[in-house]
GUFILUM-533529 format. One record per residue: residue number from 1; x, y, z of N, C-alpha, C in turn. Coordinates in Angstrom, 3 decimals. Example, Ala and Ser with C-alpha at 12.3 -4.5 7.8 and 13.67 -1.06 7.14 Angstrom:
% GUFILUM-533529
n, nu, nv, nw, cau, cav, caw, cu, cv, cw
1, 13.190, -5.690, 7.800, 12.300, -4.500, 7.800, 13.200, -3.300, 7.800
2, 12.850, -2.250, 7.080, 13.670, -1.060, 7.140, 12.900, 0.030, 7.870
% end
This chain:
% GUFILUM-533529
n, nu, nv, nw, cau, cav, caw, cu, cv, cw
1, 71.089, 129.635, 144.799, 70.113, 130.632, 145.221, 69.133, 131.048, 143.913
2, 68.073, 131.113, 144.502, 66.795, 131.202, 143.307, 67.028, 132.747, 142.847
3, 66.393, 132.809, 141.570, 66.442, 134.333, 141.185, 65.538, 135.231, 142.257
4, 64.396, 134.832, 142.416, 63.715, 135.668, 143.401, 64.263, 136.126, 144.687
5, 65.213, 134.847, 145.231, 65.657, 135.555, 146.579, 67.052, 135.910, 146.308
6, 67.670, 135.872, 145.051, 68.879, 136.937, 144.665, 68.146, 138.375, 144.463
7, 67.257, 138.591, 144.146, 66.661, 139.695, 143.799, 66.386, 140.561, 145.200
8, 65.746, 139.550, 145.744, 65.419, 140.087, 147.394, 66.649, 140.612, 147.904
9, 67.674, 139.719, 148.008, 68.906, 139.873, 148.839, 69.394, 141.357, 148.120
10, 69.493, 141.453, 146.805, 70.184, 142.866, 146.312, 69.448, 144.014, 146.633
11, 68.089, 143.839, 146.686, 67.130, 145.068, 146.964, 67.413, 145.192, 148.487
12, 67.667, 144.380, 149.254, 67.897, 144.700, 150.800, 69.253, 145.251, 150.744
13, 70.196, 145.003, 150.264, 71.648, 145.398, 150.075, 71.437, 146.950, 149.940
14, 70.661, 147.117, 148.555, 70.390, 148.589, 148.280, 69.742, 149.432, 149.236
15, 68.613, 148.680, 149.954, 67.997, 149.626, 150.896, 68.890, 149.978, 152.176
16, 69.754, 148.973, 152.464, 70.780, 149.298, 153.613, 71.692, 150.302, 153.250
17, 72.307, 150.405, 152.159, 73.254, 151.315, 151.753, 72.730, 152.560, 151.428
18, 71.592, 152.504, 150.975, 70.890, 153.870, 150.792, 70.634, 154.787, 152.184
19, 70.311, 153.733, 153.127, 69.986, 154.208, 154.543, 71.203, 155.012, 154.905
20, 72.425, 154.002, 154.730, 73.626, 154.789, 155.190, 74.062, 155.851, 154.721
21, 73.658, 156.315, 153.501, 73.933, 157.612, 152.805, 72.981, 158.622, 153.400
22, 71.502, 158.208, 153.642, 70.813, 159.313, 154.085, 70.867, 159.642, 155.393
23, 71.687, 158.613, 156.192, 71.845, 158.813, 157.671, 73.303, 159.251, 158.026
24, 74.125, 159.522, 156.877, 75.475, 159.853, 156.996, 76.284, 158.872, 157.814
25, 76.115, 157.711, 157.607, 77.080, 156.783, 157.865, 78.240, 156.494, 156.895
26, 77.630, 156.870, 155.532, 78.689, 157.058, 154.776, 78.540, 158.420, 153.964
27, 79.530, 159.392, 154.347, 79.535, 160.740, 154.191, 79.943, 161.168, 152.743
28, 79.525, 162.494, 152.298, 79.716, 162.986, 150.969, 81.280, 163.065, 150.886
29, 81.816, 162.501, 149.827, 83.191, 162.274, 149.546, 84.112, 161.204, 150.196
30, 83.338, 160.400, 150.935, 84.035, 159.231, 151.800, 84.113, 158.139, 150.776
31, 85.426, 157.400, 150.760, 85.468, 156.310, 149.833, 85.316, 155.061, 150.521
32, 84.771, 154.022, 149.836, 84.635, 152.425, 150.747, 84.683, 151.683, 149.381
33, 84.643, 150.309, 149.846, 84.893, 149.193, 148.954, 83.693, 148.441, 149.063
34, 83.461, 147.741, 147.857, 82.277, 146.612, 147.833, 82.522, 145.587, 149.184
35, 83.813, 145.121, 149.298, 84.327, 144.290, 150.255, 84.058, 144.715, 151.669
36, 84.231, 145.996, 151.757, 83.747, 146.423, 153.245, 82.155, 146.244, 153.537
37, 81.284, 146.638, 152.391, 79.768, 146.672, 152.493, 79.389, 145.137, 152.615
38, 80.053, 144.217, 151.861, 79.658, 142.776, 151.871, 80.033, 142.240, 153.268
39, 81.240, 142.522, 153.893, 81.492, 141.875, 155.075, 80.610, 142.571, 156.270
40, 80.299, 143.845, 156.216, 79.411, 144.402, 157.145, 77.958, 143.847, 157.249
41, 77.435, 143.623, 155.936, 76.170, 143.149, 155.637, 76.179, 141.678, 155.748
42, 77.193, 140.932, 155.713, 77.132, 139.579, 155.568, 76.831, 138.869, 154.655
43, 77.092, 139.668, 153.463, 76.703, 138.996, 151.881, 77.868, 138.830, 151.110
44, 77.645, 138.262, 149.901, 78.482, 138.245, 148.780, 78.648, 139.488, 148.110
45, 79.892, 139.558, 147.282, 80.072, 140.984, 146.738, 79.079, 141.133, 145.453
46, 78.476, 140.174, 145.029, 77.678, 140.091, 143.947, 76.275, 141.086, 144.045
47, 75.605, 140.812, 145.050, 74.502, 141.713, 145.320, 74.628, 142.922, 145.800
48, 76.087, 142.920, 146.320, 76.507, 144.502, 146.850, 76.988, 145.290, 145.564
49, 77.518, 144.755, 144.568, 77.786, 145.294, 143.210, 76.734, 145.924, 142.423
50, 75.561, 145.055, 142.599, 74.352, 145.371, 141.793, 73.712, 146.541, 142.388
51, 73.755, 146.626, 143.610, 73.226, 147.577, 144.718, 73.900, 148.972, 144.390
52, 75.151, 148.842, 144.322, 75.985, 150.064, 144.121, 75.782, 150.620, 142.771
53, 75.849, 149.553, 141.906, 75.511, 150.304, 140.445, 74.325, 151.019, 140.298
54, 72.996, 150.428, 140.959, 72.024, 151.168, 141.066, 71.819, 152.491, 141.668
55, 72.585, 152.621, 142.773, 72.813, 153.943, 143.452, 73.743, 154.843, 142.597
56, 74.679, 154.209, 142.008, 75.186, 155.199, 140.959, 74.342, 155.826, 139.951
57, 73.519, 154.874, 139.240, 72.659, 155.421, 138.278, 71.510, 156.474, 138.953
58, 71.558, 156.371, 140.332, 70.443, 157.187, 140.740, 71.225, 158.526, 141.272
59, 72.757, 158.606, 141.024, 73.381, 159.879, 141.379, 73.901, 160.165, 142.742
60, 74.028, 158.826, 143.433, 74.360, 158.897, 144.830, 75.727, 158.814, 145.055
61, 76.569, 157.972, 144.212, 77.804, 157.524, 144.607, 78.496, 157.407, 143.089
62, 79.785, 157.467, 143.197, 80.750, 157.143, 141.849, 81.551, 156.088, 141.980
63, 81.773, 155.380, 140.824, 82.900, 154.230, 140.895, 84.266, 154.602, 140.196
64, 85.239, 153.948, 140.928, 86.592, 154.201, 139.981, 87.450, 152.686, 140.020
65, 87.632, 152.455, 138.982, 88.140, 150.978, 138.826, 89.016, 150.651, 139.695
66, 89.986, 151.326, 140.091, 91.046, 151.182, 141.137, 90.709, 151.411, 142.549
67, 90.275, 152.434, 142.702, 89.955, 153.083, 144.242, 88.506, 152.734, 144.892
68, 87.792, 151.736, 144.138, 86.511, 151.618, 144.729, 85.340, 152.392, 144.577
69, 84.790, 152.739, 145.463, 83.445, 153.761, 145.324, 83.533, 155.032, 146.358
70, 82.999, 156.093, 145.575, 83.072, 157.317, 146.259, 81.578, 157.835, 146.657
71, 81.188, 158.284, 147.819, 79.873, 159.053, 147.779, 80.074, 160.393, 147.308
72, 79.090, 160.920, 146.405, 79.308, 161.866, 145.710, 78.991, 163.290, 146.692
73, 79.838, 164.084, 146.554, 79.827, 165.439, 147.349, 78.515, 166.277, 147.267
74, 78.207, 167.097, 148.303, 77.156, 167.955, 147.873, 77.293, 168.811, 147.074
75, 76.197, 169.012, 146.078, 76.362, 170.039, 145.006, 75.134, 170.973, 145.526
76, 75.351, 172.113, 146.050, 74.226, 173.019, 146.827, 73.426, 173.488, 145.619
77, 74.096, 173.852, 144.549, 73.171, 174.440, 143.469, 72.081, 173.530, 142.935
78, 72.592, 172.489, 142.688, 71.652, 171.273, 142.396, 70.462, 171.057, 143.081
79, 70.819, 171.073, 144.608, 69.779, 170.917, 145.401, 68.855, 172.208, 145.495
80, 69.261, 173.317, 145.501, 68.435, 174.477, 145.128, 67.676, 174.428, 144.226
81, 68.166, 173.950, 142.900, 67.130, 173.862, 141.806, 66.142, 173.057, 141.912
82, 66.542, 171.744, 142.856, 65.464, 170.735, 142.803, 64.326, 171.262, 143.606
83, 64.706, 172.002, 144.673, 63.815, 172.680, 145.546, 63.001, 173.562, 144.679
84, 63.428, 174.197, 143.651, 62.634, 175.134, 142.959, 61.632, 174.391, 142.047
85, 61.938, 173.152, 141.677, 61.116, 172.160, 140.645, 59.972, 171.633, 141.781
86, 60.529, 171.330, 142.948, 59.585, 170.646, 144.008, 58.409, 171.927, 144.238
87, 58.849, 173.066, 144.312, 57.868, 174.128, 144.804, 56.804, 174.247, 143.604
88, 57.194, 174.205, 142.339, 56.415, 174.431, 141.074, 55.541, 173.376, 141.277
89, 55.840, 171.950, 141.527, 55.183, 170.963, 141.484, 53.907, 171.145, 142.532
90, 54.462, 171.289, 143.915, 53.449, 171.545, 145.062, 52.516, 172.792, 144.766
91, 53.035, 173.883, 144.328, 52.062, 174.896, 143.889, 50.922, 174.573, 143.212
92, 51.284, 173.744, 141.927, 50.157, 173.027, 140.990, 49.164, 172.302, 141.828
93, 49.788, 171.529, 142.692, 48.982, 170.539, 143.404, 47.830, 171.253, 144.225
94, 48.364, 172.311, 145.039, 47.699, 172.972, 145.946, 46.670, 173.662, 145.205
95, 47.043, 174.249, 144.008, 45.761, 174.953, 143.223, 44.806, 174.062, 142.862
96, 45.048, 172.869, 142.231, 44.086, 171.784, 142.187, 43.318, 171.422, 143.381
97, 43.907, 171.299, 144.450, 43.227, 170.865, 145.738, 42.252, 172.123, 146.286
98, 42.515, 173.198, 145.946, 41.815, 174.567, 146.408, 40.613, 174.431, 145.503
99, 40.690, 173.978, 144.286, 39.424, 174.051, 143.412, 38.681, 172.910, 143.018
100, 39.086, 171.692, 143.841, 38.458, 170.486, 143.551, 37.069, 170.326, 144.268
101, 36.028, 169.879, 143.477, 34.714, 169.499, 144.074, 34.345, 168.257, 144.057
102, 33.977, 167.592, 145.183, 33.833, 168.231, 146.599, 35.602, 168.344, 147.055
103, 35.615, 169.026, 148.137, 36.984, 169.496, 148.686, 37.449, 168.020, 149.123
104, 38.918, 167.807, 149.071, 39.530, 166.612, 149.313, 39.588, 166.647, 151.106
105, 38.992, 165.622, 151.405, 39.285, 165.410, 153.100, 40.266, 165.665, 153.928
106, 41.253, 165.007, 152.920, 42.765, 164.959, 153.849, 42.838, 164.643, 155.251
107, 41.874, 163.625, 155.561, 41.754, 163.200, 157.187, 43.038, 162.842, 157.496
108, 43.775, 161.962, 156.965, 45.042, 161.467, 157.391, 46.109, 162.620, 157.804
109, 46.103, 163.733, 157.022, 47.106, 164.656, 157.332, 46.485, 165.435, 158.465
110, 45.268, 165.727, 158.508, 44.706, 166.303, 159.521, 45.026, 165.526, 161.019
111, 44.932, 164.186, 160.980, 45.293, 163.467, 162.216, 46.724, 163.613, 162.783
112, 47.711, 163.916, 161.548, 49.136, 164.025, 162.195, 49.189, 165.305, 162.539
113, 48.802, 166.211, 161.805, 49.193, 167.612, 161.907, 48.352, 168.705, 162.704
114, 47.182, 168.498, 162.666, 46.223, 169.174, 163.610, 45.938, 168.655, 164.930
115, 47.153, 168.626, 165.705, 46.893, 167.953, 166.945, 47.299, 169.069, 167.986
116, 46.984, 168.802, 169.232, 47.343, 169.523, 170.331, 48.914, 169.570, 170.467
117, 49.522, 170.509, 170.949, 50.878, 170.551, 171.173, 51.491, 169.157, 171.968
118, 50.926, 168.796, 172.989, 51.293, 167.695, 173.893, 51.453, 166.595, 172.993
119, 50.706, 166.134, 172.000, 50.616, 165.170, 171.126, 51.647, 164.989, 169.871
120, 52.510, 166.284, 169.963, 53.507, 166.126, 168.742, 54.662, 165.652, 169.139
121, 55.110, 165.056, 167.971, 56.347, 164.179, 168.133, 57.524, 165.042, 168.132
122, 58.558, 164.270, 169.009, 60.009, 165.222, 169.251, 60.887, 164.950, 168.370
123, 60.931, 163.687, 168.067, 62.109, 162.813, 167.331, 62.150, 163.496, 165.813
124, 63.279, 164.087, 165.671, 63.592, 164.795, 164.355, 63.605, 163.723, 162.995
125, 64.148, 162.633, 163.276, 63.998, 161.697, 161.990, 62.648, 161.390, 161.803
126, 61.752, 161.034, 162.712, 60.369, 160.729, 162.130, 59.585, 161.810, 161.835
127, 59.854, 163.037, 162.531, 59.168, 164.355, 161.944, 59.673, 164.468, 160.478
128, 61.013, 164.308, 160.191, 61.533, 164.550, 158.835, 60.941, 163.695, 157.808
129, 60.711, 162.480, 158.228, 59.689, 161.451, 157.388, 58.197, 161.722, 157.235
130, 57.787, 162.311, 158.350, 56.303, 162.738, 157.929, 56.241, 164.067, 157.251
131, 57.378, 164.836, 157.483, 57.382, 166.077, 156.873, 57.357, 165.741, 155.110
132, 58.197, 164.914, 154.859, 57.964, 164.557, 153.255, 56.600, 163.969, 152.913
133, 56.180, 162.917, 153.717, 54.985, 162.608, 153.409, 53.826, 163.394, 153.375
134, 53.735, 164.396, 154.079, 52.909, 165.604, 154.142, 52.886, 166.098, 152.766
135, 54.103, 166.711, 152.386, 54.042, 167.305, 150.851, 53.708, 166.235, 149.891
136, 54.114, 165.105, 149.985, 53.907, 164.124, 148.720, 52.416, 163.813, 148.755
137, 51.709, 163.728, 150.007, 50.354, 163.254, 150.252, 49.511, 164.433, 149.588
138, 49.993, 165.743, 149.686, 49.081, 166.792, 148.883, 49.197, 166.661, 147.393
139, 50.492, 166.286, 146.941, 50.521, 166.226, 145.535, 49.539, 164.990, 144.887
140, 49.801, 163.761, 145.715, 48.893, 162.714, 145.517, 47.462, 163.020, 145.322
141, 46.886, 163.708, 146.459, 45.486, 164.108, 146.610, 45.229, 164.991, 145.433
142, 45.914, 165.408, 144.732, 45.421, 166.387, 143.676, 45.128, 165.502, 142.392
143, 45.304, 164.336, 142.521, 44.700, 163.394, 141.400, 45.537, 163.397, 140.050
144, 46.608, 163.668, 140.029, 47.622, 163.694, 138.959, 48.552, 162.809, 139.123
145, 48.618, 161.249, 138.542, 49.563, 160.420, 138.874, 51.015, 160.960, 138.405
146, 50.951, 161.517, 137.237, 52.476, 161.848, 136.815, 53.161, 163.091, 137.593
147, 52.318, 163.795, 137.788, 52.616, 165.039, 138.842, 53.273, 164.305, 140.174
148, 52.588, 163.243, 140.806, 53.029, 162.542, 141.867, 54.114, 161.735, 141.462
149, 54.415, 161.132, 140.479, 55.492, 160.426, 140.219, 56.958, 161.449, 140.193
150, 56.760, 162.614, 139.575, 57.852, 163.293, 139.334, 58.105, 164.034, 140.763
151, 57.121, 164.252, 141.275, 57.507, 164.813, 142.803, 58.064, 163.787, 143.701
152, 57.828, 162.544, 143.632, 58.270, 161.672, 144.548, 59.895, 161.324, 143.906
153, 60.057, 161.294, 142.624, 61.546, 161.354, 142.135, 62.229, 162.707, 142.765
154, 61.856, 163.786, 142.798, 62.464, 164.988, 143.306, 62.597, 164.718, 144.970
155, 61.770, 164.201, 145.651, 61.797, 163.879, 147.085, 62.953, 162.934, 147.223
156, 63.288, 162.108, 146.438, 64.297, 160.934, 146.521, 65.725, 161.749, 146.578
157, 65.671, 162.435, 145.643, 67.051, 163.341, 145.411, 67.361, 164.574, 146.443
158, 66.354, 164.984, 147.132, 66.635, 165.875, 148.192, 66.429, 165.242, 149.443
159, 66.369, 164.101, 149.622, 66.248, 163.596, 151.105, 67.477, 163.951, 151.895
160, 68.718, 163.701, 151.530, 69.860, 163.686, 152.458, 69.689, 165.061, 152.900
161, 69.800, 166.264, 152.038, 69.638, 167.498, 152.890, 68.557, 167.798, 153.662
162, 67.301, 167.158, 153.084, 66.141, 167.446, 153.962, 66.269, 166.845, 155.276
163, 66.990, 165.797, 155.572, 67.104, 165.167, 156.736, 67.917, 166.241, 157.673
164, 68.842, 166.830, 156.888, 69.610, 167.572, 157.800, 68.986, 168.568, 158.372
165, 67.823, 169.009, 157.744, 67.172, 170.188, 158.429, 66.539, 169.990, 159.733
166, 66.152, 168.626, 160.109, 65.607, 168.337, 161.168, 66.499, 167.779, 162.211
167, 67.955, 168.258, 161.830, 68.769, 167.967, 163.153, 68.958, 169.428, 163.988
168, 67.949, 170.528, 163.339, 67.872, 171.932, 164.054, 66.409, 171.640, 164.796
169, 66.413, 171.795, 165.967, 65.672, 171.535, 167.098, 64.293, 172.353, 166.705
170, 64.489, 173.677, 166.365, 63.293, 174.351, 166.180, 62.530, 174.254, 164.915
171, 63.118, 173.520, 164.108, 62.313, 173.201, 162.888, 61.164, 172.209, 163.085
172, 61.422, 171.471, 164.133, 60.124, 170.541, 164.434, 59.158, 171.264, 164.917
173, 59.094, 172.136, 165.608, 58.022, 172.826, 166.212, 57.529, 173.681, 164.925
174, 58.339, 174.278, 164.304, 58.125, 175.217, 163.103, 57.355, 174.459, 162.230
175, 57.717, 173.251, 161.862, 57.228, 172.559, 161.001, 55.767, 172.155, 161.263
176, 55.215, 171.761, 162.276, 54.064, 171.339, 163.087, 53.398, 172.668, 162.621
177, 53.772, 173.941, 163.149, 52.826, 175.048, 162.683, 52.604, 175.361, 161.420
178, 53.719, 175.311, 160.497, 53.627, 175.551, 159.183, 52.686, 174.703, 158.574
179, 52.849, 173.391, 158.636, 51.945, 172.432, 158.175, 50.554, 172.723, 158.337
180, 50.148, 172.849, 159.781, 48.846, 173.111, 160.171, 48.101, 174.307, 159.397
181, 49.021, 175.480, 159.272, 48.491, 176.748, 158.687, 48.287, 176.266, 157.136
182, 49.070, 175.542, 156.393, 48.862, 175.152, 155.002, 47.699, 174.616, 155.023
183, 47.504, 173.651, 155.868, 46.534, 172.496, 155.718, 45.117, 173.279, 155.973
184, 45.179, 173.922, 156.742, 43.656, 174.667, 157.153, 43.483, 175.906, 155.992
185, 44.271, 176.416, 155.383, 44.057, 176.876, 154.393, 43.663, 176.280, 153.056
186, 44.143, 175.144, 152.681, 43.775, 174.285, 151.526, 42.145, 174.013, 152.126
187, 42.100, 173.452, 153.268, 40.744, 173.058, 153.630, 39.798, 173.934, 153.476
188, 39.964, 175.337, 153.708, 39.123, 176.646, 153.730, 39.210, 176.924, 152.069
189, 39.756, 176.406, 151.391, 39.927, 176.924, 149.863, 40.499, 178.254, 149.681
190, 41.327, 178.643, 150.627, 42.187, 180.078, 150.504, 43.232, 180.070, 149.916
191, 43.090, 179.710, 148.288, 44.287, 179.365, 147.704, 45.464, 180.358, 147.801
192, 45.331, 181.751, 147.551, 46.340, 182.594, 147.602, 47.235, 182.385, 149.041
193, 46.061, 182.380, 150.060, 46.858, 182.199, 151.502, 47.620, 180.830, 151.459
194, 47.210, 179.781, 151.067, 47.936, 178.462, 150.981, 49.005, 178.320, 150.176
195, 49.050, 179.332, 149.217, 50.208, 179.198, 148.369, 51.388, 180.065, 148.922
196, 50.956, 181.213, 149.725, 51.875, 182.045, 150.234, 52.459, 181.359, 151.475
197, 51.722, 180.726, 152.037, 52.297, 179.694, 153.327, 53.046, 178.835, 152.832
198, 52.846, 178.035, 151.604, 53.523, 177.126, 151.218, 54.910, 177.562, 150.855
199, 54.948, 178.596, 150.095, 56.331, 179.496, 149.527, 57.084, 179.699, 150.532
200, 56.551, 180.253, 151.638, 57.301, 180.766, 152.758, 57.933, 179.425, 153.640
201, 57.182, 178.283, 153.578, 57.523, 176.989, 154.373, 58.643, 176.465, 153.399
202, 58.644, 176.541, 152.201, 59.752, 175.758, 151.337, 60.963, 176.864, 151.205
203, 60.702, 178.121, 151.272, 62.082, 178.951, 151.476, 62.599, 178.898, 152.788
204, 61.771, 178.531, 154.017, 62.512, 178.476, 155.177, 63.523, 176.975, 155.018
205, 62.817, 175.901, 154.545, 63.508, 174.736, 154.370, 64.959, 174.831, 153.457
206, 64.826, 175.549, 152.619, 65.833, 175.963, 151.624, 66.855, 176.779, 152.376
207, 66.586, 177.808, 153.129, 67.345, 178.350, 154.152, 68.452, 177.480, 154.972
208, 67.573, 176.670, 155.630, 68.380, 175.433, 156.243, 69.498, 174.937, 155.304
209, 68.987, 174.717, 154.112, 69.983, 173.748, 153.298, 71.357, 174.775, 152.987
210, 70.890, 176.047, 152.613, 71.913, 176.974, 152.637, 73.017, 177.172, 153.761
211, 72.410, 176.907, 155.004, 73.239, 177.301, 155.994, 74.024, 175.934, 156.484
212, 73.899, 174.949, 155.784, 74.646, 173.778, 156.203, 76.126, 173.970, 156.150
213, 76.900, 173.579, 157.066, 78.288, 173.703, 157.216, 79.110, 172.380, 157.296
214, 80.326, 172.398, 157.196, 80.941, 171.136, 157.520, 80.813, 170.732, 159.068
215, 80.773, 171.695, 159.764, 80.555, 171.535, 161.399, 79.286, 171.048, 161.612
216, 78.254, 171.345, 160.901, 76.901, 170.789, 161.124, 76.841, 169.449, 160.675
217, 77.446, 169.138, 159.405, 77.375, 167.882, 159.183, 78.148, 166.965, 159.783
218, 79.225, 167.463, 160.563, 80.030, 166.476, 161.288, 79.083, 166.193, 162.470
219, 78.250, 167.202, 163.056, 77.459, 166.743, 164.318, 76.122, 165.900, 163.814
220, 75.861, 166.054, 162.531, 74.682, 165.188, 162.139, 75.187, 163.700, 161.981
221, 76.559, 163.561, 161.506, 77.109, 162.293, 161.625, 77.273, 161.576, 163.076
222, 77.699, 162.506, 163.794, 77.956, 162.120, 165.094, 76.509, 161.558, 165.980
223, 75.438, 162.074, 165.328, 74.242, 161.700, 166.068, 73.387, 160.492, 165.382
224, 73.938, 160.077, 164.188, 73.595, 159.059, 163.376, 73.746, 157.919, 164.218
225, 72.531, 156.782, 164.044, 72.714, 155.519, 164.713, 73.812, 154.631, 164.091
226, 74.436, 153.714, 164.798, 75.254, 152.873, 164.413, 74.429, 151.717, 163.383
227, 75.207, 151.205, 162.341, 74.804, 150.356, 161.354, 74.256, 149.141, 162.096
228, 73.246, 148.605, 161.379, 72.547, 147.353, 161.996, 72.965, 146.077, 161.953
229, 74.527, 146.081, 161.272, 75.091, 144.954, 161.290, 74.734, 144.048, 160.243
230, 74.827, 142.713, 160.425, 74.786, 141.862, 159.285, 73.001, 141.842, 158.576
231, 73.017, 141.628, 157.424, 71.862, 141.691, 156.641, 71.163, 140.107, 156.796
232, 69.776, 140.090, 156.995, 69.176, 139.067, 156.969, 69.056, 138.484, 155.353
233, 69.399, 137.363, 155.117, 69.319, 136.911, 153.428, 67.921, 136.616, 153.324
234, 67.477, 137.137, 152.071, 66.261, 136.854, 151.496, 65.220, 137.951, 152.078
235, 65.786, 138.917, 152.656, 64.741, 139.816, 153.371, 64.683, 140.855, 152.299
236, 63.265, 141.300, 151.991, 62.991, 142.383, 151.009, 63.529, 143.501, 151.706
237, 63.994, 144.627, 150.552, 64.372, 145.865, 151.211, 63.178, 146.955, 150.958
% end
């Protein structure tokens, strides 16, 4: 196998296992082996091992020499601290957006969030993805690449609990309403209002994190789609 093809395969394994973590097909505290992943994805253990060590370095899983791999348990205090950092970054971005001349158009966000009720999406998974994209787009639009980079890293680390938020049906409707309010305040350069709305929005999200229970987690796992099966060789992740 060529170097490029091997790197592509390892990247695909990484993406597949990371999605298993995000969608709770691999649950916090669950043990698994390299052989299990390799058999399910239809690849050798070498790219699996490389992908798992990458996920370990990113803080998702731990390795034990005799017992295989373990998904790290939730550390709610750490997640709440990350939400605080996320809030600081987004407040800084919104301040810049409200002060920019000319005002940023934010057309793509308007097309997604400022829509009639009948055009809103109902799929929690997709709304969760768009929610994350909304917040990151605000930071990117502020024009500071380093701010955007750090915000992206925080988003990666809180994605697991962030997706659980959208297993609560009323959070979808509330997210549309809250995003629309934040967006309108930014477009009108109402800084204090925009910051207040954003703060409330993030606190509501953190509240959902605090309310996560083992029962809710079990329900989220039951609703997760089945694994996709074998992995296409040479496919990029």
